[in-house]
N, C-alpha and C positions, 0 to 999 in steps of 0.2 A: 510436553516437554517447555522449557522457559530458558530463557537466556540468549545471549550472542555466542557463535558459535566460528570460529576460524577454523577454513578447511586451505589446505597445502596439499598440491597432486602434483606431481611431475615424474617424468624422466630424463635422460640424458639430451633431450632437445628441447624440452618446454616445462614452463611452471605456472599453475595457476594459484593463486593466492588471492582467498576472498571471505567475506565473512556473510554468515546468513543470523537476522535476529528476528523474523516473523515466521510464521508456519508456512506462507507463500510468498516465493521469490521467483520474479519472472525474468528470463534471458533472451533477450532478444538482439536481432542482428541480421547482416546482410549474409550469403552464405561463404565458405571458404575465410570465415574469421576464427574458428577454432573451437565452437560450442561443441559440435559433435565430439571434436578431438576430446574435449574436457570429459563428457560421457563417456566414449571408449576407454580414458586412462581408467576412469573409477571402476567402470565394470572387469577391466583387465584386471586391477587390483583385489576385485571381490572374488573373481575365477583361480586366481594363480598367486595372490600373496605378493611379497617380495619377490619371486621368481618370476614374476612379469615384467621386471625391469621397471616396476611403477612404486614410488614413494606414497605415501597418504599418510597426512597428520590431520587429526581430529579427534575432539576428547567424545563425538557421538560416532557411532558408524554409521558409513554412507554407503546407500545401496543404489543398485539402478532397477528400474522398474519397464518391462517392458509388455507390451499386448499380450503374449502368451499366458494365459490365466492370469491376467494381472491380478482381478479381484480375491482370487484365493492367495495368492503373494501376497496382497499387501494386508490381507486379514492376519498374517503372520509376520509381518513388519513392525516393531514396536519402539518407541523412543531414539529414530533414527532421521538422519536426513536423507530424504527420496529423491532422486534425480530422473527424468522422464525427459527423453529426447524428442523434438518436434515430430518424428514420423509416427509417434503414437496417438492416434487420434481418441483414444478412450478418454485422455486428458481434458478434452471439452465435452464428456456428458454430465450428465446430471447425476449417473450413478457414480460417477468417481466423485464427484465435487460431495456429494452423502458420504462416500465412503471416506473421503479425508477428513471431512467434517468430524467424523467420529473416532479419528485416529488421535495418536499425540505425537504423530512426526513433524516436521518441515519439509516442506516440499520446494525443491528447485527447478519449474519445465521451461523448456527451451521450447518458444513457441513463437513464429513470426504474426499469428493472427491473434486478436484478443479471446478472452476466455469469459464472455457474460456470465457463464456459471459458478465463476470463481470469485468471491470478494476480497481481491488484492488491492495493496495500497499502491498508489501513485508514485509512492517514494522507493518501493521494490520493483521498480521495474529498470534493467541494467542491461548495458551492451558491454561489449569484450574493449576494454584497452590494452592493447599489445604495445612492448618495446623490444627492442633487440639489444642486446650487451654480448661484447665478446668482439673477438678479432681475426681476421681472415677466416679459413674455414670452420673456425670454433667458437662458434655462436649459439647463444640459447635465448630462447624467447620467452619473456616475462609477461604475464596475462593477469591483469586483477579486473574486478567489476567497476563498472561506472553509470553511476544514476544518470538514465535518460533526460528522466524531467525535473530539472531542479526548479523549486517554487517561485524562485526569485524571477525567472523568466516568465512566469506565467502571468505575474500581474505587471501590469501598466499603470506606474504610480501619477498623479495628478489628474486623472481622467476621471471625468464624471458620466456615471453610465445613464443611459434612456429608460433602462429597463433592468430591473435584479431578477434572476431568477433561481430558488432556492430548491434545494434538491428534495428536503421532506415539507409535511405538511403538518407537521407536530409544532412541540415546544420550539422547535427552531426557527420553522418558519414565524411563527407567531410573535418572536424576538423581532427578527429580522423586520418584518414589515412594520412593526411600531419605528422602528430607527428610520428606516427609507421614507415611512409617511410623512416625518417629521421633515425632513428633505427634501419633500415634494418629489419624489422617485418612486414609479409604479414598481411593486414587488410582487412577483405571484410566486405559487408553487408548482411546482412540476410535478407534485405526486409519485415522486421515485425515480432515481437518478437513469433510468433507460428511458425517460421519458423526455430530457434534458434538451437532446439535440429538435426532438419534434416542437417544442416551442420555441427554440431559436429560431427555425425555419418559418415559425409566423409570422416573425417582425421583419421590417422593410429592410431593404439591402441596405449597407452602410449604418447601419443601427449599433451605438456600443450596447453590449451586453454585458453587466456581470454576472456569473454563474458561482455560486455558493455552494459547495457541496462536501461531503465528507472525505478526505482526502484517503483516510484510511481503508476505503474502499473502492475509490473512485477508478482504479486502473482500468478496467475491462471499457470505461466510456472515455478516457481522456486523448484516445488517438483521433477519435470521429468527433470529439468537441473541438479539438483543435483544428481540424479539418473545414470547420465552420468559417476560420477567419478568411478563407478567400474571399468571402463577400461580406462580413460582418468585422467590426472590431470586438474580439473577445477577450473579458478578462475574468480569470478564473482566482478564487478565493480558497483555498483546498487545506482547512486546520484538518487535523485529525478527526474532529466531531466537533458538534456545538457543546457538547458535553465537556470535550477538551477545553476548548475557550473559557468555557467557565472555570474548570478546574485551576486553568494557567492564569487567571485574573486573581487579582491580591485581594479577593473575596477569600482566597483560601492560602495560608500563611504557613500551616503546620508542617513541622519537618518531613511527616511521613509523606503527606502528599508533592512536597517538592521533590524528594527524593525519586518517588514513584515517576513523575512527571520526566525526570533528569532520564531516566533509563527504564520505563516501562516494558522492556522483553524481560526484565528481571521480576516482573511479577505476572505478567500476565501467561498462565497456563495455556497452551495452545488447543489442547483436547476441551477446554470449558469454554473458548473463546475463538470462536474462527475467524473473527475479524476483530478489531483493536477497538471500534467504536461500539460494539458492545460490551467492551470491560469498561470504559468509560463512562456509560450510560449507569450502568450497576453502581460503579464506586460513587460515582456523585450521589446517585438514589440512595445507597447504603449510608453515605456518609451525611448528607444532611437530612437523614431523618430525624424526625420530631424538633426540627430546627425550625428556625424564621425563614431559612433557604431550603424549605423542603422542595424537592425536586420530582416532577412528574413528567415522563416520556410524552404523553400526549397532551395535557393541558398547562401551558406554562402557568407557573405562580406569579402572579402578578408583582411580587417584591421583585422580579428579576428588572423590572422595567422603570422601577423608581430608578430618580436621576445619578444616585450614587452607584449603584451597581449594575445599572445599563451602562454607565461611563466605564467602569473596571473591566466589565467584561469586552466593550468595545475598542480597549487598549490593543488591543492585541489584533485588531483588524488593520490592515495595511493605510497607507496614508490615501 
């Protein structure tokens, strides 16, 4: 599946209106905020259609998946938006992650805890935003999705870090290590996003730490990383990926790339790319093949460390 898909589901008391644009969307929040009601309405419509008193509008089929024979049922669901409520523990298993990866569906998962087996984006973690309209006893609740982690709130501007921790150990780390070496700031690799908190905990209390990670798949780590702010000043820079930073720079000004970056969801096929950073890596690798900017994931082409190219990429870095 590709593209952005709007979902409107309602009955005579409540309306939910939201859009999904990636294969993994996480819905979080406290009890009694309406998350399970959303799932129930979609399930009612799936059973009884308009006779349920529920109206559902979407250009894709919307399906609720429960624990009962979930693997068998999921194998038969194609090109659909699949909703999973938080009482279905299978959503946290490696088996589900593998099944979702090999499907062409989008998934909206209600879950209070992080899901480390799934590479979901920081941008696709939502809570419900409710607004009541009406007069007297005739009222309706209008509900939409509201992003929990706005990137602007994760960055603290004009603050020099004592240490920089980069998620990967490949080309991205090689680039940032060179940049921060010039600025006389230590830069280390965490060798994977799941190791970032362990590296933070090695630093003295009160340290200012800048984390650079792929926002496209950092969702499972965001909450525990921010929890480190209790003892340290944590700044997060979470572009989609290092490859996305390169593609977004002035090094690439062609119309095709600009249009792709403006709405990646219209290009990225979910059945081929479980997470967007993998798409950006392939796009950049293919785009630069047999050119002076040829890109390799494991070993950084030295041309990206030349003054012009490096400055172009760093324009996307916050002040």
